N, C-alpha and C positions, 0 to 999 in steps of 0.2 A: 526554713524561713529566716530570711535576713532581717536587717534592721534599716530603718529610714533616717537618713541624716537630715536634720532640721536647719535650714538656712534662714538666718535672721540678721538684718542689719544691725551693727553695733558701733564700731570704731569711729564713724564719721558723725555720730549722734552726740548731742549735748548730754550732760549727766542726767537730767530729769527724763529726757527722751530715752536714754539707755534703760533707766529703771522701768519705764512703760514697756519697752521692747522685751526686757527680760521677763517681766510679768506676763506678757502675752505669750512668750515663748513656752513658759510653764503651762499655761492654760492650753495652748496648742499641743504640747506633749501629752497632757492629760487626755485631751480629746482624741488624739491619735491612738492612745492606749485603749480607750473605750471602743474605738473602731477596729481594734484587733491588730494594730501595728506595734512595732517595737522601735520607739523613737530614740535617737541620740540627739541631745540638746547641747551642743558645744557652747553656745553663747550663754546658756544658764549656768553651765559648769564653770566656764571661764570667768564670768561675773562674780560668782560665789568665791572662786579661788582668789580673784583680785582683792575682793573685800576682806576675806579671811586672813590672808597673809600679807596684805598690802603690797602686793607684786603687780606692777604694771606690765602687761604683756603686749609687746610690739607686734605689728601686723606680720612681720617676717617670722617672728618666733611662733606666733599662732598658726601661720601656714604650715610650718615645720611639724607642729603638733597635730594638726587636722589632717595632714595627707594620708596617713595610714587609715584613718577612719573614713575618708573619702573613698579610698581604694576598696575598702571592705564593705561599704554600704550597698544595699540592693537598690536604693532609690533615693531620690532627693525631694523633699517637701519644702518649698519656699514660702515662708510667712510674709504675706503682703502687708507690709508695715511702712509708714513713711520712711523714705531713705533707702528702700530696697533696690531701686534701679541704680542709685548712685553708689551703693556699697561695694567697695573693692572685693570684700570677702564673698558677698553673695554672688557678684558676677563671676568671680573666679570659680566658685562651687558650680554654678550653672554651666559654665564653659567646660569644666571638667567632666560633668555628667553627660553633657552633649558629646564630648570627644570619645567617651567610652560606651556610648549608646545605651545608657541606663535611663530608666524612667524618671521624669521630672514632673512634679505636680505643684500646683499653687494653692495655698490655703488662704482664702479670702474671709474677711470678717462675715459672719453669718447675721441673720436677723431672727427675731423670735426665740424659739426654744433651741435652735442650732447655733452654737457659738461660732462655727466655722463651716465653710463650704469648700469642698475639695473635688477636683476632677477625678473621675473613676479609673483612669488609666493606670495610675500607680497601684491601685488595688489588685488588679488583674495580674500585674507582673510580680507582685510580692507575696500575696496570700496564696 
């Protein structure tokens, strides 16, 4: 069983919006885990790293870091959050997974008791 790479918009967002995106990324990671997946949350990790050591990570440096994880991931889960369509990182991640013919799914905000709604295609390919 592989892991799911969680794509979340980040670099193009304002600081307050970034904090909201990071918070939602952790909630999405927790939800994915409850659903039986093994998520990798690079935005959550990078945000924590930037805050902990006061290190700003450029887009180029981040892509260099992320590429081995993209190559190893079994699937991509895109968190639908404001800015995801405009995000260079998210669009790069989607394009990469399309090019290697790996499953892509989209996590939409849920309603009621379900915090997220996800297409089932990714489940069949990973579990």
